[in-house]
KOLKOL-671726 format. One line per 5 residues: number of its first residue (from 1); their letters; for each residue z, x, y of C-alpha. Coordinates in steps of 0.05 Angstrom, whole numbers, m for minus. Last residue first. Layout:
<nupas>
NUM) a) Z/X/Y; ...;
</nupas>
This chain:
<nupas>
56) cyplk) 167/133/m109; 132/195/m83; 139/207/m10; 87/187/40; 56/243/83;
51) gtgsl) m15/237/60; m22/161/74; m59/167/136; m121/123/117; m118/66/69;
46) ngiys) m169/34/17; m168/97/m26; m94/87/m31; m100/29/m75; m50/m19/m50;
41) wgsvg) 18/m47/m73; 63/m101/m44; 105/m124/18; 86/m187/58; 121/m192/129;
36) ttndk) 55/m223/157; 42/m176/221; 85/m117/195; 49/m112/127; 95/m75/80;
31) lkamw) 68/m20/39; 79/12/m32; 15/62/m43; m23/70/m104; m61/129/m131;
26) adgdv) m108/108/m189; m118/158/m249; m65/118/m293; m22/88/m243; 3/143/m196;
21) amcyg) 54/131/m142; 63/129/m67; 122/114/m21; 146/70/37; 81/57/83;
16) tvshs) 92/14/142; 31/m31/160; m3/m52/228; m54/m111/221; m118/m109/259;
11) kfgtg) m151/m73/199; m138/m132/158; m95/m133/92; m106/m188/45; m47/m223/11;
6) vvask) m3/m230/m47; m49/m210/m108; m12/m210/m172; 17/m148/m204; 1/m96/m259;
1) m) 17/m27/m253;
</nupas>
């Protein structure tokens, strides 16, 4: 999974998680930052509370 950086998430921002996928050995989550409106992918190790996301 290759993509450009579209922003930086901050702990003060809320996000909506849509789904998760595996890219090589890295688990990735598709998210939308509710504060900025930006959507993109994040390494799941940077997040908490993603265990209930469906697979993409």
